[in-house]
N, C-alpha and C positions, 0 to 999 in steps of 0.2 A: 723442428721447423718453426714453431711458434716463438721460441726463444730467439732464433736468428732474425725473424721478422721484427720482434720487439726491439732488439738491439739496433737494427737498421733504422727503425723509426726514431729511436732516441737520438742516434747520431745525426739524423737529418734535421733535427730541431735544435741542435746545440752548436755552440761556437766551435769551430775547428781548431784544434791545438796547433796544427802546422802553421797557422798564421801568427803564432806567438813565439817569442824568444823564451829561453829557459828562465830568465829572471822574471818575465811576465807571468809564466806559469807558476813560479814560486808565489807571486803575489795573489794569483787567483786561488791557490790552494789554501792560503791563510785567510782568505776572505769568505766567510760563510754565506755571503750573498752572491757568490760567483755563479755565472751562467755557463761556465765551461762544462761540457759533458764529460762524465767519467763513470767508471765502474770500479768501486773499491771492494776488495774482498779482505775482510778483517778477521784475524784469529786471536781469541782471548783465552788466557789460561789463568785460573785462580785455584790455588790449593785450598782444601777444606779438611775438616776432621773426618769427613766421610768419603774422601776421595777427590780427585781432580774435577773441577768444573770447567768445561771447555765450551766456548761459544764461537761459532762462525757467523759473521754478519755479511750479507750481500747488500750493498748500499748504492744502487744506481742513482746518479744525479743527471737531470736533463732539464732543458729550458724551452720556453715557447715565447713567441714574439710579444704577446700581451697587447697593451694599449700604447698610445703615443707616449705616455709618460711613465708607464710601469711595465717591467718585464715580469715573467712568471717562471719560477724555478721549482721543480718538483724533486723530492727526495723520498725514496722508498727504502725501508730497512726490513730485511727478511732474516730473522735470527734462527739459527739451528743450534741446539744446546745438547750437550752430553755430560752426564754425571758419572764419575768413576768408571769410564771406559764403555758405558752403555751406548747403544745406537743414538744417533742425533735425532732429536725431536724438534718439530717446528714450533717456534714461539709465536707470540702475537706480532702481526705485521703492522708497521707504522708507515703512514703516508702523510707527508707534509707538502703544502703548497704555499710558497713564499712570494709575496708581491714586492718587487724591488724597484726603487726609483732609477730611471735611465739617465737622468741628468743629476750628477752628484759629484762632490769633491771628497774623496776618501780622507784627505788630510784634515778636513774640517769635521769629519765624523758623519756617518750615514746611518739612518734608521730604516728598518724594514719590518713588515708584519705579515702574518699569514695564519693559516688554519692547519690543524692536525687531526687525523683520524686514526684510531687503533682498532684493527680488526681482531675479533676473538678466534684466532686460528690455533691457539694452544688449548690444552685441557684445563688451564687455570681459571678461565671465565667463559661464560656464554654471551656476555654483553659487550656491545661496542662502547668505545670511549671516544670523545672528541674534545677539542679545545683550541687554544690560541698559541701563537708563537710570536715573539718579538726579538729582534736582533739589532745590536749596535756595533758598528765597525769603524775603526779609525786607523789610518796609516800615520803613526806618530812621527816617523822619519821615513826616508826612502827604503830603509831595511828593517824597520821595527813596526809591528802591527799589534793592535789589541782588539779584542772582540768580547761581547757579552751576549750570550744566547739564553733566553728565558722561555720555557714551555710550561703550559698548564693544561691538563686534560682531566675530564671527569666522566663518569658513567660506570662502565665495568670496573674501572680503577680510577681513583682520584690521586693524581701524582703531579708534583711540581719539580721541574729541573732547572737548575741555575748553572751555567757553564761559562766562567770567565777564562779568557785565553790571552797569553802574551807570547808573541813569536818574534824571533830574530833570524833574519835571512842573511846568508853568507854567499860568497862567490861560488861559481861552479855548481849551483843548484842545491846547496845544502841549507837546511833550516833546522833550528832548535826551538821547541815550544814548551811552555809550561801551562798546564790547565787543570781545572777541577771540574768534574762532571757530577756535581752534587744533586742528589735525588731525595725528595721527601715524599713518603707515602702517607696520605692523610688517614687511610683506613687503619693501618697498624701503628701510626704515629712514630715511624722509624726513619732515620736518615742513612744514606750512604754518602760519605764525603771522601772520594778518592782524589789524590793529587798525582798528576801524570806528567812525566818528562818524556818528550818524544824527539827523536832524531830522524830527519827526513832527507831524502835525496831524490832529485829529478834526474832521470836518465833516458836519453833517446836510444831505442833498440830496434834495429831493422825497420827504420822508418816510422816507428810508433813511439809515443811518449809514455813513460811509466814513472810512477812515484813509489819509492820503497820507504817504509817507516818501521822503526823499532821503538817500543815504548816500555817503560817500567812505571808501575803505579804503587804508591804508598797509600794504604787504606787508613786514613785518619779516623774514619768511622765506617764500620761495615754492619751496623745493626740491621739494616733492611735485608741484606743478603743472608745474614744469619737467621733472621725471622723466616725468610722464604725457604730455608733449608731445615726448618723445624727446630731451630736453636743451635744447630751445629756451628762451631767456630770456623773462621776463615783465616788464612795466612795474612801476615801484614803486607806482603807484596804480591802484586799480580803482574802479568806480562802480556804484551800485545805485539803482533806483527801484522802489517797491512801492505797490500799491493794495490795500486790504483792504475788502471788503464785509462789514459786521458785522450779524448778525441776532439 
């Protein structure tokens, strides 16, 4: 019941996707500042020397009215991780609040900023982490978009994330994107530098809007993951499937 009430509350505060065309939704999906409400469920698979590393991320996105000049977009990441077929364990939950300008021209480039908090909901740490987030987004052409997402948190963990994205949108709701989700851990002094190619499709089903994604990642550097696994090696490639319910 609590989950149903939360879902209803999030839907009531977000832009309704039925007001948007498929091409509009494509542009919202490539825009990290978008205030369209959605519930992504993401499955990640990474082979390692000690078995498969599987992660399921629940990533609801919701928005609030904010002020006259700025909107507020909330993003929650709830990770569940399994190693070598064991039961899924809850990881650290991340909550971000992004303040986005309401009056902007994406073709000129838009900048937004916010705050991030990481709750110690895993066994890895007992301490909270908090930090800042900055995003730059630009529609280079009506069908090509680029973005840069920067995060820094400190406390229980001191971590920096740099995520450049280049996306090309096609007709009938298809999008191809190339991105890197580079992560640097200051405590271990290790990097993860994955390069990910994603194919995405927007589909209306039974009156609802869904987005389906399939991605393959090349691990240009996986030192941080290997460090977290006690030195065990990881495969060069990883794989991801994502379903997004958009409202």
